[in-house]
N, C-alpha and C positions, 0 to 999 in steps of 0.2 A: 705393410705399415708405412713404408716410405711414400707410397702412392697416396695414402690417406693424409699424411703430413703435407705432401705437395698440394693435394687438392684443397686442403684447408688454407694454405698460403695463397693459392690462386684466388680463393673465395674472399679472403680478407683484402687482397689487392683490388678486386672487382668492386667491393662494397665502398672502399675509400672512406672509412669512418674513423673518427677520432674519439677515443674512449678515455674517461677519467678513471684510472684503476682504483683510486681510493674511494670514489663515490660508489662504484659497483661493489667493492668489497663490503662497504657499510650496508648496502641494500641486501646483498646476498646473505649477510650474517643476521638479518632481521627475522630470525625464526622464533616461533612461539608455540607453546602447547595450546591446543584448541580443545574446548569442551564440547562433547556431543550433546545436542539438545534432547536426544531420546533417552540415553542412559545416564546423562548428567555426569559422565566420567570423562577422563582424558581420551580424546579420539585416537582410535587405532585403525590403521589402514584407511585413512580419511578419504571420503568421496565427496565431490562437489556437484551440486545441482545447478541448473541454469539460473536459478534465482539467487545464487551465490551462498546459500546455506550449505553447511557441511555436516556430515554424519559419519559414524563408524560404518565400515562395510558390513559387518555382521548385523548391526542395528537396522540398516537398510534392507538386508536380506530378510530379516524377520518381518519388517514393516511391509515388504512387497511379496511375502510368501505366497499369497493367493493370486498374484498377478503374473501375466506372461509377457515375454518380450514384445514390444510394440504397444502395450497397454499404456494409457495415460493415468498417472498417479499424482495426487496432490502432495505438495511439500508438507511434511509434518508441522512446519512452523508457520508459513505464510499462506499455505493452500494453493500456491501457484503450481499448475500441472506440469509435469515433465514426462517424457516418454522413456520407458524402460528399453535400453539398448538390446541388440540382438544377442549379446553375450550375457544378458542379465545385468543386475546392478553393478557387477564387477567391471562392466564396460564403461561405467561413468568415470569422468576424469578425476584424477587424484589431486589433492592439494599438497604441494611440496614444502609448505612452511610449517607443517605439523611435526611433532617430535618423531613419529615413526612413519614417514611417507613410503608409498609403494614404489615410486619411480626413482626418487632421489636417494642419495646415500645418507650418512649421518647428518644431523642439523648443521647448516653452514657450508656444506660441500656442494659441488656442482652436480647437475643431473647428467645422466649418460644415456646414449642411444642404445636400446636393446639389440638393434640389428648390427651396428658397427662398433659398439662399445666406445664410441667417441663422445666427448663432452658436448652437450647440447648448448650451442652458443648462438644459433641463428634463428631468425624469425621470418617466415614466408608470408608476405602480405597477400598473395593470391589465395593461399590455402588457409590463412589465419591459424597457423600452427608453429610451434617451435621445432627445430630440427638441428641435426648435427651437420658438419661441413659436407660429409660424403652423401648424406640424404639430399642436401641441396643440389649437389652435382649430379646425382643419379635421378632423383624424382622431381626436382624443382628447378631444373637447369634453365628453363626459359622463363621462370617466375622472377618476381622482384623480391629480394630478400636482403636483410641487413643483420648485423649483430644485435643481439637482444639489448646489450648495454647502450647501443646507439639509439634504439627506438623506444626504450622504456619511458623516457620523459614524455614522448608524444602521447603514449597511452595514459600516463599519469595525468597529463593536462586534460585529456578527454574525460577521465574519471572525475577530476576536480570540477569540470564544467557540469557534468551530470549531477554531482552532489550539490552544486550551487543552485541549479534549477529546482531540484527536489526540495532543498531547504527553503527557497522562496515560496514554492507551492505550499509547503507545510505551514509556513507562517500565515499565508492567506487563509488556509483552512482553519487554523487556530483562531484567527480573528473573526471569521464568519461564525464559528462555533460560539464564541463569546457573544457576538451580536444576536445569535439565535436565542441564547439563554436570556439576554436582556429583553428581547421581544416576547418571550414566553412569560416572563415575570410581569411585563407590562400588560399583556393580555389578561392574565389571571387577576391582576389588581383591578383592571377595568371591569371584569366580570364580577368580582367580589363587591366592588362599589355599587354596581347595578343591583346586586342582591339586597343591599341595604336600602336602596331607593324603592325597590319593589316592596320590601317589608314595611317601610314607612307609609307608602300609599295604601297598602292593604289595611293598615290599622284604622284608617279613616272610615272605612266601610267594612269593618271586620265581619260583622254578622252576615253581611250579604255575599262576601267574596272569599270565605275560607277555602272553599273547594277550588276556586279559580287561582287563588294564591299558590296553592300546592302545585297546580298544573304549570304555572309560570316559573316557579322555582325549579321544577323538574326540567323545564325547557332550558333554563340557564345551566343547570347541572349537565345536561346532555351537551350543550354548547361548549362548556368547559372541557368535558371529556373528549369531544371531537378536536378541540384546539390542542389539548395535550397529546393526543395520538398523532396529530399532524406534526407537531414539533418533535415528538420522539422519533417519528419516521425520518425526518430530515437529519436529526442528530445522529441516529444510528448509521445513516449513509455516510455522513461526514467522518464519524469515528472509524468506520470500516476502511475508508480511504486513507485516513491518517495512520491507522495500524499497518496497512500494507506498505505505504510509502516510508514510514519511519523504520519498519523492519528492514526494508531493502536498503535504506540509507545507512543504517547501522552496519549491515553486512558489507556494504560497499566501502564505508570508512575503515572497517577492520581490514578489508583487502588492501585498501590504499596505504594504511599505516604499517601493517604487519606482514603483508604478503611478499613473497620473493619476486624478483623480476619475472621469472617464468610463470608464476601464478598470475601476475598482473597482465602479462601479454596473452595468456590463455583465456583469462576471464573478461578481458576488455570488451570484446564484441558482445558477450552475453550481458555485461553491465549496460552497455549502450542500448541494446535491444530492449532489455527489461525496463530501463529508465524511460525510453521512448514509449513503451507500452503503457506504463503508469501515467505518464504525462498526457497521453492521448485519452486514456480511460477516465482520468479524474481531472476534468477541466474545472476551472474556478467557478463555483456556482453563484448564482445571483443571490443578493441578500434576501433573507426571509423577512416579510413584514406581516406581523400577526393582524388579524382583522380587529377592527374597533367597533364597539357597540354603544348604543345609547338607549336609555329607557324613555319611552314616550307615553306618559299617562293619558288616559282618555278623558274626554269631557263627560261629566256625569249625565248631563242632559242627553247628549248623543248616545251614551251608553244605555240609558233607559229606553231611548227611542229605537235604537238599532240592535239592541240585545248583544252588544259586543262584550269582550272580556272586561270585567269590572276594574281590573288593575291597569292593564295596558298591554304592550307587546314589545318584543325585542327587535331592534333594527341594527343592521350592520352599516357603519359609516365608512364609505370608500375614501381614497386619498383625495378625490376631487370634491368631497363633501356630500356627494349623493348618498342617499340611504336606501337600504333594501330590507324589507320585512322578513322576519323568520317566523314562519308558522309552526305551531307545535308538531303537526303531523309530518312536516318535512324533516325536523330534527329527529323525530322518532325513527323515520326511515333511514337517516344517516347512521343513527346509533345501531340499528339492527344490521346494517351493512358491515359496520366495524365488528359487531359481535360475531357475525357469520364468518368473518375473516380471522377470528381468533385474537383480535386486538383489544378486546374489552376484558 
Protein backbone atom coordinates (compact mmCIF):
# COMPACT_ATOMS: atom_id res chain seq x y z
CA UNK A 1 0.00 0.00 0.00
CA UNK A 2 2.96 2.31 0.66
CA UNK A 3 4.13 1.69 -2.90
CA UNK A 4 0.71 2.72 -4.20
CA UNK A 5 0.76 5.91 -2.08
CA UNK A 6 4.30 6.69 -3.23
CA UNK A 7 3.37 6.04 -6.85
CA UNK A 8 0.46 8.41 -6.56
CA UNK A 9 2.71 11.11 -5.02
CA UNK A 10 5.19 10.72 -7.89
CA UNK A 11 2.38 10.95 -10.41
CA UNK A 12 1.03 14.16 -8.88
CA UNK A 13 4.51 15.71 -8.87
CA UNK A 14 4.97 14.74 -12.54
CA UNK A 15 1.67 16.25 -13.60
CA UNK A 16 2.41 19.59 -11.83
CA UNK A 17 -1.28 20.58 -11.75
CA UNK A 18 -3.13 23.06 -9.55
CA UNK A 19 -6.65 22.05 -8.56
CA UNK A 20 -9.43 24.06 -6.95
CA UNK A 21 -10.85 21.61 -4.34
CA UNK A 22 -14.13 23.50 -3.91
CA UNK A 23 -14.83 23.52 -7.66
CA UNK A 24 -14.18 19.80 -7.97
CA UNK A 25 -16.29 19.04 -4.89
CA UNK A 26 -19.22 20.93 -6.41
CA UNK A 27 -18.89 19.07 -9.73
CA UNK A 28 -18.45 15.69 -8.08
CA UNK A 29 -21.66 16.18 -6.06
CA UNK A 30 -23.66 17.02 -9.22
CA UNK A 31 -25.42 13.65 -9.26
CA UNK A 32 -28.92 13.10 -10.59
CA UNK A 33 -31.46 10.33 -11.00
CA UNK A 34 -31.76 9.50 -14.70
CA UNK A 35 -34.93 8.16 -16.36
CA UNK A 36 -34.58 5.26 -18.79
CA UNK A 37 -36.30 6.08 -22.15
CA UNK A 38 -37.34 2.41 -22.56
CA UNK A 39 -39.01 1.57 -19.23
CA UNK A 40 -39.72 5.21 -18.29
CA UNK A 41 -38.47 4.45 -14.80
CA UNK A 42 -35.42 5.46 -12.81
CA UNK A 43 -32.36 3.95 -14.47
CA UNK A 44 -30.73 0.99 -12.76
CA UNK A 45 -27.21 -0.10 -13.63
CA UNK A 46 -27.07 2.64 -16.26
CA UNK A 47 -25.29 2.07 -19.61
CA UNK A 48 -24.16 4.81 -21.98
CA UNK A 49 -24.30 4.55 -25.82
CA UNK A 50 -21.88 6.45 -28.12
CA UNK A 51 -24.74 8.86 -28.99
CA UNK A 52 -24.84 9.80 -25.23
CA UNK A 53 -28.30 8.28 -24.60
CA UNK A 54 -28.53 6.15 -21.43
CA UNK A 55 -30.60 3.07 -20.57
CA UNK A 56 -31.02 0.45 -17.86
CA UNK A 57 -28.76 -2.56 -18.39
CA UNK A 58 -31.74 -4.96 -18.26
CA UNK A 59 -33.71 -2.84 -20.74
CA UNK A 60 -30.78 -2.93 -23.16
CA UNK A 61 -30.46 -6.70 -22.69
CA UNK A 62 -34.10 -7.18 -23.67
CA UNK A 63 -33.76 -4.71 -26.54
CA UNK A 64 -30.71 -6.57 -27.93
CA UNK A 65 -31.81 -10.11 -27.03
CA UNK A 66 -31.80 -11.24 -30.68
CA UNK A 67 -28.39 -9.69 -31.43
CA UNK A 68 -24.85 -11.02 -31.06
CA UNK A 69 -21.59 -9.30 -30.01
CA UNK A 70 -20.28 -7.30 -32.94
CA UNK A 71 -23.75 -6.65 -34.39
CA UNK A 72 -24.78 -3.07 -35.16
CA UNK A 73 -27.93 -2.00 -33.34
CA UNK A 74 -29.81 1.34 -33.64
CA UNK A 75 -30.24 3.47 -30.51
CA UNK A 76 -33.87 3.17 -29.27
CA UNK A 77 -34.12 6.98 -29.18
CA UNK A 78 -32.17 8.54 -32.09
CA UNK A 79 -31.53 5.38 -34.21
CA UNK A 80 -27.76 6.04 -34.30
CA UNK A 81 -26.13 2.61 -34.65
CA UNK A 82 -23.74 1.24 -32.03
CA UNK A 83 -21.84 -2.05 -31.92
CA UNK A 84 -22.53 -4.61 -29.21
CA UNK A 85 -19.25 -5.24 -27.28
CA UNK A 86 -17.65 -8.68 -27.03
CA UNK A 87 -19.06 -9.11 -23.50
CA UNK A 88 -22.54 -8.09 -24.65
CA UNK A 89 -24.36 -4.94 -23.56
CA UNK A 90 -22.83 -5.28 -20.09
CA UNK A 91 -19.58 -4.21 -21.75
CA UNK A 92 -21.04 -0.79 -22.61
CA UNK A 93 -19.68 2.07 -20.44
CA UNK A 94 -21.65 2.96 -17.34
CA UNK A 95 -22.70 6.44 -16.31
CA UNK A 96 -21.55 7.38 -12.85
CA UNK A 97 -23.99 10.23 -12.23
CA UNK A 98 -27.00 7.95 -11.89
CA UNK A 99 -28.36 6.98 -8.49
CA UNK A 100 -27.13 3.36 -8.73
CA UNK A 101 -23.93 3.36 -10.85
CA UNK A 102 -22.11 0.11 -11.55
CA UNK A 103 -18.56 1.44 -11.12
CA UNK A 104 -18.87 4.34 -8.69
CA UNK A 105 -19.92 4.12 -5.04
CA UNK A 106 -22.91 5.94 -3.55
CA UNK A 107 -23.89 9.24 -5.21
CA UNK A 108 -21.29 11.97 -4.64
CA UNK A 109 -18.38 9.61 -3.87
CA UNK A 110 -15.31 8.87 -5.96
CA UNK A 111 -14.91 6.01 -8.45
CA UNK A 112 -12.42 3.27 -7.62
CA UNK A 113 -10.20 1.11 -9.78
CA UNK A 114 -11.36 -2.52 -9.73
CA UNK A 115 -7.78 -3.75 -10.14
CA UNK A 116 -5.94 -1.66 -7.54
CA UNK A 117 -8.88 -0.44 -5.40
CA UNK A 118 -7.43 3.03 -5.87
CA UNK A 119 -9.47 6.18 -6.42
CA UNK A 120 -9.70 7.00 -10.13
CA UNK A 121 -8.27 10.49 -10.38
CA UNK A 122 -6.22 10.52 -13.59
CA UNK A 123 -7.05 10.89 -17.28
CA UNK A 124 -4.81 9.36 -19.98
CA UNK A 125 -4.83 11.46 -23.16
CA UNK A 126 -3.23 8.71 -25.28
CA UNK A 127 -5.86 6.11 -24.36
CA UNK A 128 -8.77 8.53 -23.71
CA UNK A 129 -9.65 6.75 -20.45
CA UNK A 130 -9.79 7.53 -16.73
CA UNK A 131 -7.41 5.59 -14.53
CA UNK A 132 -5.98 5.36 -11.04
CA UNK A 133 -2.39 6.34 -10.14
CA UNK A 134 -1.05 2.79 -10.23
CA UNK A 135 -2.70 2.06 -13.60
CA UNK A 136 -0.94 5.12 -15.00
CA UNK A 137 2.42 3.93 -13.63
CA UNK A 138 1.93 0.36 -14.83
CA UNK A 139 0.01 0.59 -18.10
CA UNK A 140 0.29 4.25 -19.14
CA UNK A 141 3.82 5.05 -17.99
CA UNK A 142 4.96 6.55 -21.29
CA UNK A 143 1.62 8.25 -21.95
CA UNK A 144 0.53 11.81 -21.29
CA UNK A 145 -1.87 12.02 -18.36
CA UNK A 146 -3.16 14.51 -15.82
CA UNK A 147 -5.59 14.66 -12.95
CA UNK A 148 -9.23 14.67 -13.99
CA UNK A 149 -9.84 17.88 -12.05
CA UNK A 150 -7.13 19.63 -14.10
CA UNK A 151 -8.45 18.60 -17.54
CA UNK A 152 -12.21 18.63 -17.04
CA UNK A 153 -12.47 22.33 -17.96
CA UNK A 154 -10.72 21.57 -21.24
CA UNK A 155 -13.34 18.94 -22.07
CA UNK A 156 -16.17 21.20 -20.90
CA UNK A 157 -14.96 23.94 -23.27
CA UNK A 158 -14.90 21.43 -26.12
CA UNK A 159 -18.46 20.34 -25.32
CA UNK A 160 -19.58 23.98 -25.13
CA UNK A 161 -18.09 24.58 -28.59
CA UNK A 162 -19.97 21.56 -30.00
CA UNK A 163 -23.24 22.74 -28.42
CA UNK A 164 -22.73 26.23 -29.85
CA UNK A 165 -22.15 24.90 -33.38
CA UNK A 166 -25.18 22.59 -33.14
CA UNK A 167 -27.35 25.43 -31.82
CA UNK A 168 -26.31 27.64 -34.73
CA UNK A 169 -27.02 24.85 -37.22
CA UNK A 170 -30.44 24.15 -35.65
CA UNK A 171 -31.35 27.84 -35.91
CA UNK A 172 -30.44 27.77 -39.62
CA UNK A 173 -32.59 24.69 -40.21
CA UNK A 174 -35.52 26.26 -38.34
CA UNK A 175 -35.25 29.39 -40.48
CA UNK A 176 -35.14 27.39 -43.70
CA UNK A 177 -38.14 25.33 -42.54
CA UNK A 178 -40.13 28.53 -42.02
CA UNK A 179 -39.04 29.80 -45.44
CA UNK A 180 -40.10 26.50 -46.99
CA UNK A 181 -43.57 26.82 -45.46
CA UNK A 182 -43.86 30.37 -46.83
CA UNK A 183 -42.86 29.20 -50.31
CA UNK A 184 -45.38 26.38 -50.12
CA UNK A 185 -48.18 28.79 -49.24
CA UNK A 186 -47.04 31.12 -52.01
CA UNK A 187 -47.08 28.34 -54.58
CA UNK A 188 -50.52 27.09 -53.56
CA UNK A 189 -51.95 30.64 -53.58
CA UNK A 190 -50.50 31.13 -57.04
CA UNK A 191 -52.06 27.91 -58.29
CA UNK A 192 -55.41 28.70 -56.65
CA UNK A 193 -55.42 32.08 -58.39
CA UNK A 194 -54.79 30.36 -61.71
CA UNK A 195 -57.76 28.09 -61.08
CA UNK A 196 -59.98 31.13 -60.83
CA UNK A 197 -58.61 32.60 -64.05
CA UNK A 198 -59.10 29.29 -65.81
CA UNK A 199 -62.71 29.14 -64.65
CA UNK A 200 -63.36 32.73 -65.74
CA UNK A 201 -62.01 32.12 -69.25
CA UNK A 202 -63.90 28.89 -69.56
CA UNK A 203 -67.24 30.57 -68.92
CA UNK A 204 -66.83 32.70 -72.04
CA UNK A 205 -66.92 29.64 -74.24
CA UNK A 206 -68.59 27.25 -71.80
CA UNK A 207 -70.56 25.21 -74.31
CA UNK A 208 -67.48 24.58 -76.41
CA UNK A 209 -64.89 23.91 -73.75
CA UNK A 210 -66.51 22.02 -70.86
CA UNK A 211 -64.41 18.96 -71.49
CA UNK A 212 -61.17 20.90 -71.94
CA UNK A 213 -61.85 22.92 -68.79
CA UNK A 214 -61.96 19.72 -66.74
CA UNK A 215 -58.72 18.57 -68.34
CA UNK A 216 -56.96 21.84 -67.53
CA UNK A 217 -58.21 21.88 -63.93
CA UNK A 218 -57.00 18.32 -63.57
CA UNK A 219 -53.63 19.48 -64.86
CA UNK A 220 -53.49 22.18 -62.18
CA UNK A 221 -54.54 19.74 -59.50
CA UNK A 222 -51.77 17.40 -60.55
CA UNK A 223 -49.33 20.30 -60.51
CA UNK A 224 -50.48 21.23 -57.01
CA UNK A 225 -50.02 17.63 -55.88
CA UNK A 226 -46.51 17.51 -57.34
CA UNK A 227 -45.65 20.79 -55.60
CA UNK A 228 -46.98 19.60 -52.25
CA UNK A 229 -45.11 16.30 -52.49
CA UNK A 230 -41.88 18.10 -53.32
CA UNK A 231 -42.30 20.50 -50.38
CA UNK A 232 -43.19 17.62 -48.05
CA UNK A 233 -40.06 15.74 -49.11
CA UNK A 234 -37.87 18.75 -48.30
CA UNK A 235 -39.71 19.32 -45.02
CA UNK A 236 -39.37 15.69 -43.92
CA UNK A 237 -35.62 15.82 -44.59
CA UNK A 238 -35.26 19.00 -42.53
CA UNK A 239 -37.37 17.64 -39.67
CA UNK A 240 -35.34 14.42 -39.54
CA UNK A 241 -32.13 16.43 -39.36
CA UNK A 242 -33.60 18.68 -36.64
CA UNK A 243 -34.80 15.69 -34.63
CA UNK A 244 -31.36 14.04 -34.64
CA UNK A 245 -29.45 17.24 -33.85
CA UNK A 246 -31.89 18.38 -31.14
CA UNK A 247 -31.87 14.93 -29.52
CA UNK A 248 -28.07 14.90 -29.47
CA UNK A 249 -27.89 18.48 -28.22
CA UNK A 250 -30.31 17.69 -25.36
CA UNK A 251 -28.25 14.68 -24.30
CA UNK A 252 -25.02 16.68 -24.53
CA UNK A 253 -26.44 19.56 -22.47
CA UNK A 254 -27.61 17.02 -19.86
CA UNK A 255 -24.09 15.56 -19.76
CA UNK A 256 -22.62 19.07 -19.57
CA UNK A 257 -24.82 20.22 -16.69
CA UNK A 258 -25.42 17.04 -14.71
CA UNK A 259 -22.58 14.65 -15.49
CA UNK A 260 -19.73 13.98 -13.10
CA UNK A 261 -16.16 14.83 -14.14
CA UNK A 262 -15.55 11.16 -14.93
CA UNK A 263 -18.67 11.06 -17.14
CA UNK A 264 -17.55 14.15 -19.01
CA UNK A 265 -14.02 12.95 -19.67
CA UNK A 266 -15.24 9.50 -20.72
CA UNK A 267 -17.88 10.87 -23.08
CA UNK A 268 -16.03 13.90 -24.45
CA UNK A 269 -14.51 12.09 -27.42
CA UNK A 270 -17.84 10.44 -28.31
CA UNK A 271 -19.54 13.83 -28.07
CA UNK A 272 -16.95 15.36 -30.38
CA UNK A 273 -17.15 12.55 -32.94
CA UNK A 274 -20.97 12.47 -32.95
CA UNK A 275 -21.18 16.26 -33.25
CA UNK A 276 -18.67 16.18 -36.10
CA UNK A 277 -20.69 13.41 -37.80
CA UNK A 278 -23.94 15.38 -37.51
CA UNK A 279 -22.39 18.61 -38.76
CA UNK A 280 -20.89 16.80 -41.74
CA UNK A 281 -24.08 14.88 -42.49
CA UNK A 282 -26.41 17.88 -42.23
CA UNK A 283 -24.92 20.79 -44.10
CA UNK A 284 -27.06 23.90 -44.39
CA UNK A 285 -29.32 23.34 -47.42
CA UNK A 286 -30.03 25.96 -50.01
CA UNK A 287 -33.27 27.88 -49.81
CA UNK A 288 -36.19 26.25 -51.57
CA UNK A 289 -37.99 28.33 -54.17
CA UNK A 290 -41.34 27.06 -55.31
CA UNK A 291 -42.08 27.24 -59.03
CA UNK A 292 -44.26 30.10 -60.24
CA UNK A 293 -46.95 29.71 -62.89
CA UNK A 294 -49.05 31.91 -65.12
CA UNK A 295 -52.17 31.32 -67.13
CA UNK A 296 -51.90 32.22 -70.82
CA UNK A 297 -55.29 32.30 -72.55
CA UNK A 298 -55.26 31.45 -76.22
CA UNK A 299 -56.43 33.63 -79.06
CA UNK A 300 -59.85 32.40 -80.17
CA UNK A 301 -59.05 32.81 -83.84
CA UNK A 302 -55.85 30.84 -83.44
CA UNK A 303 -57.69 28.27 -81.38
CA UNK A 304 -60.23 27.67 -84.09
CA UNK A 305 -57.53 27.52 -86.72
CA UNK A 306 -54.96 25.33 -84.95
CA UNK A 307 -57.38 23.27 -82.84
CA UNK A 308 -55.62 24.12 -79.58
CA UNK A 309 -57.09 23.84 -76.10
CA UNK A 310 -60.01 26.28 -75.88
CA UNK A 311 -58.98 27.70 -72.50
CA UNK A 312 -55.22 27.92 -72.55
CA UNK A 313 -52.26 26.18 -70.90
CA UNK A 314 -50.15 26.41 -67.76
CA UNK A 315 -46.59 27.74 -67.92
CA UNK A 316 -43.88 27.88 -65.30
CA UNK A 317 -42.20 31.26 -64.84
CA UNK A 318 -38.48 31.00 -64.02
CA UNK A 319 -36.54 33.47 -61.88
CA UNK A 320 -35.18 35.09 -65.06
CA UNK A 321 -38.71 35.58 -66.40
CA UNK A 322 -38.52 32.82 -68.97
CA UNK A 323 -41.55 30.57 -69.32
CA UNK A 324 -41.86 26.84 -69.86
CA UNK A 325 -45.04 25.11 -70.92
CA UNK A 326 -46.52 22.23 -68.95
CA UNK A 327 -48.30 19.75 -71.19
CA UNK A 328 -51.02 17.61 -69.66
CA UNK A 329 -49.37 14.29 -70.54
CA UNK A 330 -46.12 15.38 -68.83
CA UNK A 331 -47.95 16.12 -65.57
CA UNK A 332 -49.81 12.82 -65.79
CA UNK A 333 -46.46 11.01 -66.13
CA UNK A 334 -45.10 12.88 -63.08
CA UNK A 335 -48.24 12.04 -61.11
CA UNK A 336 -47.94 8.33 -61.86
CA UNK A 337 -44.25 8.37 -60.89
CA UNK A 338 -45.27 9.72 -57.48
CA UNK A 339 -48.07 7.18 -57.25
CA UNK A 340 -45.74 4.25 -57.97
CA UNK A 341 -43.38 5.53 -55.25
CA UNK A 342 -46.24 5.56 -52.73
CA UNK A 343 -46.27 9.35 -52.36
CA UNK A 344 -49.86 9.92 -53.53
